[in-house]
Structure formats: structure tokens, C-alpha cells
N, C-alpha and C positions, 0 to 999 in steps of 0.2 A: 828591605822592600816589604811593604805590607800586602798581604794576600787577602783579598775580599771574598765574600761568599759567592759573588758573581763569577770570580775567576775559577772557582772549583766546580762550577756547574756547567755541563755541556751546553754549547751555544744553542743547540736545537731545542733544549727544554725551555730556554728563555723566550722563544718566539711564541706568540699567541696561537692557539690551536686553529688550524685552517679547515679541518675536516668538519663538514656540516651536511646533514641530510638534505638532499634535493627535495623540492616540493613533491615530486613523484614518490620518493621514498617515504616522506612524511605521510602522504596520502595512504600508502600501502600499510604503514605501521598503524595508523588510526583505523583503517578499514579492518585490519586483522584484530585489533582491540575490540571493535564493535561486533565482529562475528563471534569472537570468543565469548563476549558478554551475552550475545543472543543464545549461544549454545549452553552456557552455564545457567541462564534463566529458564531453560527448557522451552524456548519459543518455537524451536523446530518441532518439538513434540506437539505443542498446542496447534501448530499449523495444520496437523492432520486431524487432531481431535475436534477442532472448531467446525470444519465442514461435515465431519462424521456425525457430530451431535445435531447439527442443523438438519441433516438428512433423516436422522432418527426422529427428531421432534416434529418434522413437517411431512416428510414423504410417507412414513408408515401410517399415521393417523388420517391424513388428508387424501390419499390416493383414491380410496373407494368413494369418499364423499364427492370429490371433484369428478370422478367418472360418472356419477349419477346426473350431473348437471352440464357436463361438457364432454364431447367425444374427443378427448386428447389423451395421449400417453403422458402420464404425470411425471415420469422420470425424465422424459425429453423436455417437458415444460419447465421443470424445476432446475435443470442444469445451470442456466445463466445466473440465477440468483444465488445459487450455492457458490459458484465461482466468484461472484461479486462480493459475497460475504467473506470469502477467504481473503480477498484483497482488503476488505474492511478490517479484518483481524490484524493485518500487517500495519495498517494505518494506526490502529489503536496502540499497537506495540511501539511503533515509532514515536508517537506522541509521549507515551509514558517514559521511554528511554531518554528523550530529549528533556523532559521535565525533571526527571531524577538527576540527570547530569547538571542541569541548571541549578537545582537545589543544592547540589554538592560543590558548586563552584567550578565545575569542569570547563564550561564554556569561557568563563573569565580567565582561567589559567591558559587556555589555548590562545586567547586573545592577546596576552602579553608575551607569548612565546615567539621566537623568530620564525614565523611561517606565514604564508599568504592567508588572508582572511577566508578565501574560498576553500582551503584544504579541509578544515573540519566539516564544512557543509558537504563537500564532495564525498568524504569518507562516510558520513551518515547516509547519504543518498545511495552509495554503493552497497552498504550493509543492508539497507532497506530493500534494495533491488534484489539482492540475493535471497533475502527472506521472502520477498514477493514471488520469485520464481519457485521457491520450495512450496509456498502456500498454494499457488496455482496448480502445481503438479499434484499435491495432496488432494486439492479439490477435484481435479480431473479423475484421480484414482477413485475417490469417493463416488463420483457420478457414474463411473464405469461399473463399480460394484452395485450401485443402486439400479442399474439397468439402462443407463443412457448409452446411446451409440450414435456416431455420425450418420446422417441421412445419406443413403446411397446416391451416387451422382445422377442416376436416372430419375430420382425423385427429389433431390435437393442439392446441397452444396458439397456433399462428400467430405473427405478428409480436409480438402482445401477450405471449405466453408467452416468446418470446425476449427481449423487453425486460425482463420480470420476472426472468429468469435473469441478465441483465447487472446489474440492480439488486442482486440478491442477492450477486453477486461483488464489486460495488462496496462494498456494506455491509461484508462480511467483510474486504475489502481495506483499507478505511479503518481498521477496528479493528486489523488486523494492522500497518498502517503506523504508527499511533499507538503501538502496543506496541513496535515496532522503534525508533521515535524515542526512547522512554523508555529502551530498552536502550542506545542510543547515548549518552544523557546520563550514565548511571551506569557504563558500561564504562570500564575503565582505558586501553584502547587500541583503535584501529580494527581491528587484527588480531583481538582478542578478540571484538569486535562482529560481525565477519563470520562467525566460527564460531558464535556464539550464535544468529544468525538463519538462516544458510544450512543448517546440519546438520539442525535439527529439521524444517524445511520439506522438505528433500530426502528424509529418511528417511520422514516421514509420507506424502510424495507417492508414493514407491515402494511403500509398504505400504498402499495405498489402492485403492479400486475406480475411481480416476480413469483408470487405464491398462488394467486387465483386469478382467473380471467377478469377483465374489466367489467363485464356485464353482471358480475356477482356483487359489485359494490352498489350502494344506494346512488340514485341518480344525482343527488345534490353534491356528491363528492367525486363523481366520475371525472370531471374536468381536471381537478387537481391530480388525481391518481394517474391519469393518462399522460400528462405532460411533465410530471416531476422526473428528476434525473434517473432514478433507479428504474422506473418503468421504461424510459427512453433507451437506456443502455441494454436492458434485458430484451427489449423488442428488437433492437439492432442485432444483438447476438442471435436471437432466434431467426431473424431474416437471413443472417449470414449462414447459419446452419442449414436453413431451408433453400439456400441458393438464390434468394430474391433481393439481396441487399444491393441498393443503388445509392446514388448521391442523396436523393431526397430522404431516404430512410436513414442514412448515415449522418446527415447534417446536424440534427438535434444533439446527437451524442458528441459530435465534434465541438459544438459550441459549449456544451456543459463541461467538456474536458478543458477547453481553453479558458473557460471561466475559473475552474479550479486552479489551473496553473497561475492565473493572474492573482487570485487570492493568496496562493502559496507564496508568490514573489513578494507581495506586500507584507505578509506575516514574517517571512524570513528576514526581510530588511529590518523590520521592527525588532525582531529577536536579536539580530546582530548588533543593533544600536543599544539594546538593553544590556548585552554582555559587555559592551565597551564602556559603560558608565562606571 
């Protein structure tokens, strides 16, 4: 009687492996990978450094100059744009990570692995959301150190109004981050990605009412300054802090946010198709 190799191997080892990570487990593994990468890159540290540098560069030199032309507490006035720039830092980081992964072929490898197409996207979104929460917390700490405080309820929105303002910036920040993630997927290089994300936010930030009141701009540009997205979001945040936010004041911010989500959806679809080629 001839004994074959198959007769000497336990039957269980001849069966194909059935253990496979569920989509939820795959999402958790990829999210953990993303958070570890964020930690190794020092992005949590830069999440605090970014708003701190912004406060140093703008609050210290401009507070006295603004006080001479407007009767406002500059720490209170500057808080929304510092929070918004904290969210913009997360968007820039998200686009760079997506672009680097694309350059290294990570997205293509994920595409051919046995996992749903949405898992890598959801893992990146979760990673960016955690970093966004950290950045907003760091931005809020910076504003408190700078001298910002919630307006008491008898004069404004109180803690509730401040919380609504933070929710507004979190909402627009997540939309901006998804948009930046999509840019990172379709961009040809990380260098191009940094320019596509950094320059628009920088230019719009400087030409907004985030740093100085509208009447301090030349008349010929006041229309653009007033209605561009950063001015609208910072205005809605100040209205929430002041306890006067209503639908009419909130509506422009909502439309800008929905517009960013729509752009993000288009970019993410294009990026997914690019990885599939």
C-alpha cells in the first residue's frame, strides 16, 4: 500500500483557511495604523503648535492696533479664526498623508485586498476625525490662554453658545478635511497637494473678517471679504457665542459646508477610480 503525502497530513490542515477579518476589524486595524502614523509624524504636537503660533503672530502684534480702530476685545474676536485654522491644519495633514500613501502604492494595495472599498476611506476619515478633535481641543486651550472666555448667558450665548461655535467649526472642519483627503488621492505628488490645500486657506484667511473687521478693508474688496466662506463661518461662530445665531445667520455656513461635502464626494470618487487603474 502506497502512502501519499496527503495521508500523513491532518485533514484540518488541508482545508483552506476560513478565518478572515470582518470589515469592522479591517477598519479598526487601518484606523490604528493611521493613528500610529499620525503619532510618529508628530502631528499631535503640531496640532497645538499651529494655533499657538497663529496667536503669537496675530494676537500680540495686532491687539493694540485693532483696539485703536474698533471697540472690541481682540481675544474674543480672534477665537473663531484660530479654531478654523486649527481645522485647516488637520486638512493639510490629511491631504499630505493621502498623497504620500498614494505615491507609495498603499491605496492600490488596499484596492486588491479582500476588503470593501469603503473600509480604507472610513479608516482615513476616523483618523482625521480624531486628529480634528485633538486640534480643536488644542485651539480652544490656546484661545483660553490668550484670554478668550464664553460670553455670560445674560450677555450672550454662555457655554452653550461656545459649544455651538465649536460644533460649527467641527462641521466645516470635517468637510474641509474630506475635501483635502480627496485632493491627496488625485494629486500627482505630495508637493502639489500641499500647494492646493495651503494656499487657498491662507489667502482666504488673510482676506477675511477673521483677523480684522470688515470696515478696515478697502471698499472695492469688502463684498468679497464679507461673503467668502471663512468670513461667513467666523461670523456664525461669533453670533453663536453672542447668543444671536438664528437660521438666517447660519444658512450661509450650512451651504458652504454642503458645497465642500459635495466637492469632497467628487474628489473621493475620482481618487478611488485612480487607485483602481
